[in-house]
N, C-alpha and C positions, 0 to 999 in steps of 0.2 A: 351805360348799358354793357352787360357782360356778353360779348359776341358769342363766346362758346356756349353759354347758356341759351342764348337766343336761337342758335342753330340746332339745338337739341330738338328732336321731334316731339310734338305735343299732340295729345288726344283732344280733338275738337268737338266730337259729338258721338253719340251712340244711339242705336235703334234696334228693336227686337220685333219678332213676329212669330206666330205659331199657326198651325192649321186650325180650322174652325171648330172641330169637335173634341171635347175633352171627356175623359172617362175616369171614374174611380177605379181603384184596384179591384173591388168586388165586381164591378161591371165588366172588366176585362176577363176575369175568371169565368163569369157567367157566359160571356160571348163565345168562349172557346170550350165551354163545358168541362172545365178542369175541376176534378173532385179529389185528387190525391191530396191528403192532408198536409204532407210535407211541402208540396209545391205551393199550396194555398198559404201556408205559413210564410214562405219566402215573400209572396206578394203582400200579404197583410201586415208584415213586420218590417216593411221597407222604408218607413218614415216618409212615404209618398202618399199624398191624398188624391191628386189628380194628375193626369197626363194628357196632352193633346196627341191624338193618334188618328191615322187614316186606316181603319180596319177593313179587311175584305168584306164584301157584301154577304148577307145571310144566304145560306144555301137552300132555304125552304124546309130543312129537316132539323132545325134547331142548332145547326153549326154554322160555319163560315166557308165560303168558296175557297178552294185551293188556288193560290196565286203562283203560276210558274215564274221562273226567273225573268223572262221577257216582260211580263206584266209588272213585276217589281221594278225593273229598270224604267219602264214608262212612268210608274208612280214617282220614282225618285226624280226624274226630269221635271215632271209637272209640278210637284210640290216644292222642289228646291227652287224653281224659278218663281213660283207664286210667293213663297215666304221670303225668298231673297229680295224680290222686288219691293215688298212691303218694308222689310228691315232697312234696305238701302235708302229708300225715300225718307223713312223716319230719322235715320242717322243724319242725312244731309240737311233735313229741316232743322234738327237740333243744332247742327254746326253752322247754320245760317248760310248754307251753300245750295247750289243747284246742280242738276245732272251735268250741265254744260261746264261746270267748274272742275269736274273730275278728270284727272290726268293719269291715274293708275288704279286699276281694279284688280284686287287679288281675291279669288274665290277659294274657299276651303270646304271640302266635303269628304266623307268616308262612307257614305251610304249608297253609293252607286258609281259606276264608271261611265263617263260620257266623252266622246270625241266628235266634234270639238267640245271643249270644256265649258263649264257654266259661265265663265267670264265672257266668252264669245257669244253665247246664247243670250246673256243679259244685255250685252252691248247692242245686239240686234233688236231684242224685245223692247228695250227702253229708248232706242234711238240715241244712244250715247255716241259722242264723236268717234268716228271710225279710227282716229289717230290716237285714241286713249290706249296707253300701254296696259298690258294685262299679264296675269300669272294665275296658275291654278295649282293648289296643293291638294293632292288626292291620296287617300289611303293611310295617312299618318295617325288618324284616330282622334281621341278626345284631347290630346295635347296640342293638336295642330294649330289651334288659334293663336297660341303664343309663338309657335314657329313662324307663322305668317307675319305676326306683328313685328318680330325681330327682323325679318327680311324687308318688310315694307318700311320699317323705320330707317333702314339703311338707304332705301330708295329715296325717302323723303329728304334725308340729309344731302344726298347727291343732287336733289332737285329742289332747292330752297324756294319756298313760296308756292309750290305746286301741291295740289290736294290729292291724297291717296286714300283709298278705303280698303279695309280688310273685311270681307263678308264671309261669315261661316253659315252655311245653310245645310241642315241635316234632316232629311226625311227618314228618320229612324224606322218608321213603319215599313219602309222599303227594304229593310235589312233584317227583317225577322224571319226565322224559321219556326212558325207557330206549331208547337206540339205539346204533349203533356209529359215530356221527359225532364229529369232533373238537370240534364246538361244545358238546356236552354232556359230553365226556370229563372235563374238570376238575371239573364239578359232580358227576357221577356217581361220581367217585373220592374225593370229599371228605366229603359230608354223612352224618350218622347220626341215628337217632332218640334223643331224650333230653328230659327235663324236669328243671327245677330250681326250687326255691322258696327265698325268703329272707324272714324275719320282721323287721318293723321296728316300733319303738315309741319315742316321745320321752317324757321325764319318767318318773316312777316308777309302777309298777303297784301299786295298793293291796294286792294279795294277794301281793306279792313276799315271799319267805322269806329276804331278805338274802343271796341267792346272787349272787356277782359274775358278770355276763354275760361270755361268752367273746368276743363280737363287738365290733367297733370302733364308735366314733361316726362319723357321716357328716358331714364338714365342708364340702365344696364340690364343685361340678360345673363342668365346662367342655366346650364343644362346638365342633366345627369341621366345616362342610359344605364340600365341594369341588365347586362347581357345574360346573366344566369336565369333571368325571367323573361327571355325573349318570346317564349311560347305561351306565357301566362294570359295574354290578351291577343286574340287573333281572329281574323275574318277569313275563313277559308271555305272550300267546297264541301257541302254535306251531300254525300253520294246517295244516302237514303232519301233525302228530301228533294234532290235534284236541283239544288240552288245553294247560294252562299249562306253561311251561318256564322254568327259571331260567338266566340267562346271566351268565357271569363273564368279564370281559375279562382276558386274560393280563397286562396291565400294571397291574392293580389293586394288587398288592403294592408296587410301586415308587411309585405315587401315594400310597398310605397312608403308606409309610415317609417320603416327602418332607415330609409334613405333620405327622408325629408330634411333632416337636420344637416346632412352633408351638403346638399345643394343650396340651402339657405345660407349656410356659412360661406360657401363659395360666392354667392351673390353679394354678400355684405363685406367681403374681404376688401381691404384698402379703401373703404368708404368712411371709416370712422364711426359707423353705425352699429348698434347692437339690436337684437330682436326687440328689446323693450322700446326702442326708438321708432318702431313701425306703428303708425296709428291705424292703418287700414289694411286688412287682410282679405283678399278676394281669391278664394280657393275654388277649384273646379268641383262642381256638385256631382262627384263620381259615385256616390252611394253613401249610406249611413256609416258603414264600417270604415270606408276610406276617410271620410271626414273625421270620424272619431280617432282614427290612427294618426292623422296629421295633427289634430288638436293635442293629443297626448305627447307625441314626440317633439313638438315645437313649443309646448307649454302655453298654448293659446287658451283663451276663454271662450265660452259659448257666445258671448257678445261679439268677439272677433269674427266668428263665422256665421253670424246671424243671417246674412244675405245668402251665403252658400246653402245653409239649411233651408231657408225660405224658398229658394229657387227649386231645390230638390223636392220640397213638399208640394209646390204648386205646378211644377212642370216635369218632374223626374229629371233624369240625366239627358240633356239635349246636346250631348257630345261636345264638339269643338267650340261651340258658342256659349257654353254654360257660364264661363267666368264673365262674359260680357253681360249676361242677364243680371249677375250680381253687381257688376260695375254700374249698370243703369240704376239699380236700386240704391246704390250708395250715392250717386249723383242726385237722385230724386229726394233723398233724405236730407241733403244740403248740409252735411256736417263736416265735410273736408275743408280745412282751412289752409290758407297760403303757408307754404313752408313745410307742411306735414308730408310724411312719407307713406307710401303704400307698397305692398308686395302682391303681385299676381302670381298664381301658381296653378298649373294644369298637369295632368298626368294621363298617360295612355300607353298604347302598345309600343313595345320596344324591349322591355318596359322602360318608360321614359318619364322624367319629371322636368318640366320647363318652368322657369321663373323669370320675373321682370321686376325691377325696382323703379318706382315712379315717385315724383314729387310735385305737389300742387304749388 
């Protein structure tokens, strides 16, 4: 047995969850009475068919009730815990583990600020052992799931045999500033509610029943921040709306695409691997133009990003957990063979690209 390989962190299970109600893009346009043809075009040409959203209640006049920031924070807390609980339980079930096995819980979110963080709230809500260590990654955006995976992989190596979970739970409905302006059109046409969890462990579990894990070993990470585009994606205060609002520069897809090759080359350096050696690509479902830019710049095929495209179509951009929705679909497909390599890629505010190299 190769001890170094055995101590590498391995993904053991994945689980996802969404809020109960989904909407077509047309239904969202109708709900907010958006008639501007340019904005309608953004929605209807997004390559998104449905998104799970928690929309404000009807106001009785054909529109929707205005939600002040305090109500949005309440929505974030409630939905993040609700979805997070479901995704965490599904992840542990797939990993063949119980809540009592959990030794570290890392919660990721960018759609609201809570103190104490979601990790503490979930430990209380689910009755997880009070001695379970925890961490919260807040405000990093859509790339944050891989940032968390990097940190928790290090925790797993330092605690062999102990189970950790990264949980990304994003109530994107709590981060909207709904209006009919072009500034918010791209954001409002794109994001959906969703949560995803992945279980990580290095070394052997003393209670293992000699069942081969279906997930890959995590080999390496590489990051790239683009300082010149630091303002291209941001979540800041909208004084007119009196609440936070997310801004997405229309040039973001091209900026990300232009730097994708740089970070992938860094990821593969000293591994002896070429891009053609990568069998599985799990790219963040950031939007149609983002996916197209990555495909073109890395020379990928549409088959390579089939799960990325499918998740965007069925859920929209569910922020930090999007790549785990794709990972779940890959596992369900059952096509990853022992020895094959995969690349995980996320992108978000900073502007930042995060990557990971894995092997089954």
